[in-house]
C-alpha positions as CSV (number, residue, x, y, z in Angstrom):
1,M,13.0,-115.3,12.2
2,V,10.3,-113.8,10.0
3,V,10.0,-115.3,6.5
4,N,8.1,-113.4,3.8
5,V,7.4,-114.4,0.2
6,V,7.1,-111.7,-2.5
7,E,6.9,-111.9,-6.3
8,C,8.5,-110.6,-9.5
9,L,10.7,-107.6,-10.0
10,E,8.4,-105.4,-7.9
11,G,9.0,-107.8,-5.0
12,A,12.7,-107.8,-5.6
13,R,12.9,-104.0,-5.4
14,R,11.3,-103.9,-2.0
15,A,12.9,-107.1,-0.6
16,R,14.7,-106.6,2.8
17,G,16.8,-108.7,5.1
18,L,18.4,-111.9,3.8
19,V,16.9,-112.3,0.3
20,V,16.6,-115.4,-1.8
21,V,15.8,-114.8,-5.4
22,I,14.1,-117.8,-7.0
23,D,14.3,-118.8,-10.6
24,V,13.8,-122.5,-11.0
25,F,13.1,-122.6,-14.8
26,R,16.0,-122.1,-15.5
27,A,18.5,-119.3,-14.5
28,F,19.6,-120.3,-11.0
29,S,19.5,-124.0,-11.8
30,V,21.8,-123.4,-14.7
31,A,24.1,-121.3,-12.5
32,C,24.5,-124.1,-10.0
33,Y,25.4,-126.6,-12.8
34,A,27.9,-124.2,-14.3
35,V,29.6,-123.4,-11.0
36,D,29.7,-127.1,-10.1
37,N,31.5,-127.6,-13.4
38,G,34.3,-125.3,-12.3
39,A,33.3,-121.8,-13.4
40,G,35.6,-119.2,-11.9
41,D,34.2,-115.6,-11.7
42,Y,30.5,-115.7,-12.3
43,Y,28.6,-112.6,-13.2
44,A,24.8,-112.2,-13.4
45,V,23.9,-109.2,-15.6
46,G,20.6,-107.5,-16.4
47,D,21.4,-106.0,-19.8
48,V,22.5,-107.9,-22.9
49,D,24.9,-105.2,-24.1
50,V,26.5,-105.0,-20.7
51,A,26.9,-108.7,-20.7
52,R,28.6,-108.7,-24.1
53,G,30.9,-105.8,-22.9
54,L,31.8,-107.6,-19.7
55,A,32.5,-110.9,-21.5
56,G,34.8,-109.1,-23.9
57,K,36.9,-107.7,-21.0
58,H,37.2,-111.0,-19.3
59,D,37.3,-113.4,-22.3
60,A,34.2,-114.9,-20.7
61,I,31.7,-117.6,-21.6
62,L,28.3,-116.0,-22.4
63,I,25.2,-117.8,-21.2
64,G,21.7,-116.2,-21.7
65,E,18.3,-116.0,-23.1
66,R,15.5,-113.6,-24.0
67,D,12.0,-115.1,-24.2
68,C,13.6,-118.5,-23.5
69,I,15.7,-118.4,-26.7
70,K,19.5,-118.3,-26.7
71,I,20.8,-114.8,-27.4
72,E,22.5,-114.4,-30.8
73,G,26.2,-114.7,-30.5
74,F,26.1,-116.2,-27.0
75,D,28.0,-119.5,-26.3
76,H,25.1,-121.2,-24.5
77,G,21.4,-120.8,-23.9
78,N,19.8,-120.9,-20.5
79,S,19.6,-124.7,-20.5
80,P,21.1,-127.0,-17.8
81,T,21.0,-129.8,-20.4
82,E,23.2,-127.8,-22.7
83,I,25.9,-127.0,-20.1
84,E,25.5,-130.1,-17.8
85,N,28.7,-131.7,-19.1
86,V,30.7,-128.6,-20.2
87,D,34.0,-128.1,-18.4
88,F,34.1,-124.5,-17.2
89,S,37.3,-124.9,-15.2
90,G,38.7,-121.5,-14.4
91,R,36.6,-119.7,-17.0
92,T,34.7,-116.5,-16.3
93,V,31.0,-116.8,-17.0
94,V,28.6,-114.0,-17.8
95,H,24.9,-114.9,-17.5
96,T,21.8,-112.8,-18.4
97,T,18.2,-113.9,-18.4
98,S,14.7,-112.5,-18.6
99,A,13.9,-112.9,-15.0
100,G,16.4,-114.3,-12.5
101,T,19.4,-112.1,-13.2
102,Q,17.1,-109.1,-13.4
103,G,15.9,-109.9,-9.9
104,L,19.5,-110.0,-8.5
105,V,20.2,-106.6,-10.0
106,A,16.9,-105.2,-8.5
107,C,17.6,-106.2,-4.9
108,T,19.2,-102.9,-3.9
109,E,17.7,-102.8,-0.4
110,A,18.7,-106.3,0.8
111,D,21.3,-107.0,3.5
112,E,22.4,-110.2,1.6
113,V,21.2,-111.9,-1.5
114,L,21.3,-115.6,-2.5
115,T,20.1,-117.3,-5.7
116,G,17.5,-119.9,-5.2
117,A,16.3,-123.1,-6.9
118,F,15.3,-126.6,-6.0
119,V,18.8,-127.9,-7.0
120,N,20.3,-126.3,-3.9
121,A,17.2,-125.7,-1.7
122,G,18.6,-127.8,1.2
123,A,21.8,-125.8,1.2
124,I,19.9,-122.6,1.2
125,V,17.9,-123.7,4.2
126,E,21.0,-124.9,6.0
127,Y,22.8,-121.6,5.3
128,I,19.9,-119.5,6.5
129,R,19.5,-121.5,9.7
130,A,23.2,-121.0,10.4
131,K,22.9,-117.2,10.0
132,Q,19.6,-116.8,11.8
133,P,18.7,-113.5,10.3
134,E,15.7,-111.6,11.8
135,L,14.1,-111.2,8.3
136,V,14.2,-113.5,5.3
137,T,12.5,-112.4,2.0
138,I,12.0,-115.0,-0.7
139,V,11.4,-113.5,-4.1
140,A,9.6,-115.8,-6.6
141,M,10.7,-114.1,-9.8
142,G,8.0,-115.5,-12.1
143,T,7.8,-115.4,-15.9
144,G,9.8,-112.4,-17.2
145,G,9.8,-111.0,-13.8
146,T,6.2,-109.8,-14.3
147,M,3.9,-112.8,-14.0
148,R,3.5,-115.6,-11.4
149,A,5.3,-118.8,-12.3
150,Q,4.2,-121.8,-10.2
151,E,7.6,-123.4,-10.1
152,D,9.1,-120.2,-8.5
153,M,6.3,-119.8,-6.0
154,M,6.3,-123.5,-5.1
155,C,10.1,-123.4,-4.5
156,A,9.7,-120.3,-2.4
157,M,7.0,-122.0,-0.3
158,Y,9.1,-125.2,-0.1
159,I,12.0,-123.2,1.4
160,K,9.7,-121.2,3.7
161,N,8.2,-124.5,5.0
162,E,11.6,-126.0,5.6
163,L,12.7,-123.0,7.6
164,E,9.5,-123.0,9.6
165,E,9.5,-126.8,10.0
166,Y,6.3,-127.4,8.1
167,P,6.0,-130.6,6.2
168,N,6.8,-130.7,2.4
169,S,6.0,-133.3,-0.2
170,F,8.4,-132.8,-3.0
171,E,7.2,-135.7,-5.2
172,T,3.7,-134.3,-5.1
173,L,5.0,-130.8,-5.9
174,K,7.1,-132.2,-8.8
175,T,4.2,-134.0,-10.3
176,F,2.1,-130.9,-10.1
177,L,4.8,-128.7,-11.7
178,A,5.2,-131.1,-14.7
179,G,1.7,-129.9,-15.8
180,V,1.9,-126.1,-15.3
181,D,2.0,-123.7,-18.2
182,S,5.7,-122.7,-17.7
183,A,6.8,-126.4,-18.0
184,E,5.0,-127.0,-21.3
185,K,8.1,-125.9,-23.3
186,F,10.1,-128.9,-21.9
187,F,7.6,-131.4,-23.3
188,D,7.0,-129.8,-26.7
189,E,9.3,-131.4,-29.3
190,T,9.1,-128.3,-31.5
191,K,10.9,-126.2,-28.9
192,D,14.5,-127.4,-29.1
193,F,15.7,-124.6,-26.8
194,A,14.1,-126.3,-23.8
195,P,14.8,-130.1,-23.9
196,E,12.7,-132.4,-21.7
197,K,15.8,-133.2,-19.6
198,D,15.8,-129.6,-18.5
199,F,12.8,-130.3,-16.4
200,E,14.5,-133.2,-14.6
201,L,17.7,-131.3,-14.1
202,C,15.8,-128.2,-12.7
203,M,13.9,-130.5,-10.4
204,A,16.9,-132.4,-9.0
205,L,16.3,-131.6,-5.4
206,D,19.4,-130.9,-3.4
207,A,21.8,-131.8,-6.2
208,F,24.3,-129.3,-4.9
209,G,25.5,-128.6,-1.4
210,F,26.4,-124.9,-1.8
211,V,24.7,-121.5,-2.1
212,L,25.5,-118.7,-4.5
213,R,25.8,-115.4,-2.8
214,A,25.4,-112.2,-4.8
215,H,27.8,-109.3,-4.5
216,P,26.5,-106.1,-6.4
217,E,29.0,-104.3,-8.6
218,T,28.5,-101.2,-10.7
219,G,26.5,-100.9,-13.9
220,G,23.9,-103.6,-13.3
221,V,26.4,-106.4,-12.6
222,V,26.3,-108.9,-9.8
223,R,29.1,-111.3,-9.0
224,L,28.1,-114.7,-7.6
225,E,30.2,-116.4,-5.0
226,K,30.0,-120.1,-4.2
227,I,29.8,-120.8,-0.5
228,K,29.4,-124.1,1.3
229,A,26.1,-124.2,3.1
230,V,27.5,-124.3,6.6
231,A,29.6,-121.2,6.1
232,V,28.4,-117.9,7.5
């Protein structure tokens, strides 16, 4: 098994094999919390207008952000704290973000695509080991899909190390990430769109024992399917 790490939207567009698209702060952490809270059909969408149109057809809950801010008219922002205790049982969710959902839509050359975050990193590793693909490409989406974000790169390397049986020190990594630029918003009391608890929820290693597998649909829409880690 060859494991490569690439970055941002450019990396997503050229990703091959089994692809894991990483967005730790916060898209694919949020997705896991929402799915664990009972969400039914779950759609990741690149475009805001497409998201609104899809939500109208399905009477769906809208989750999303641009520049970290909740989109006007949406039900929830891209915050795990905001939706941690929301009951989504049986509801359709439509989710659009500045980086993570864009990356899923961009992975047009992949054999299979998973979302990635620390909250289900162990499940991702278990799933990949069960499938034993020849090639794994891990996409660290970064800030806005254009600039490196340390949390996404560190998560990508964490998963790569686990797959290749290199040692990881998560507590050291977590301490480091609390001080990076992309985490500043969580500790700034003036930024109520990113509560401090978001950092802890996004860094809750292996909180969930499932993966989210992406199924491309038409018009820049990707449906996410919850799969137990041992399933192939």
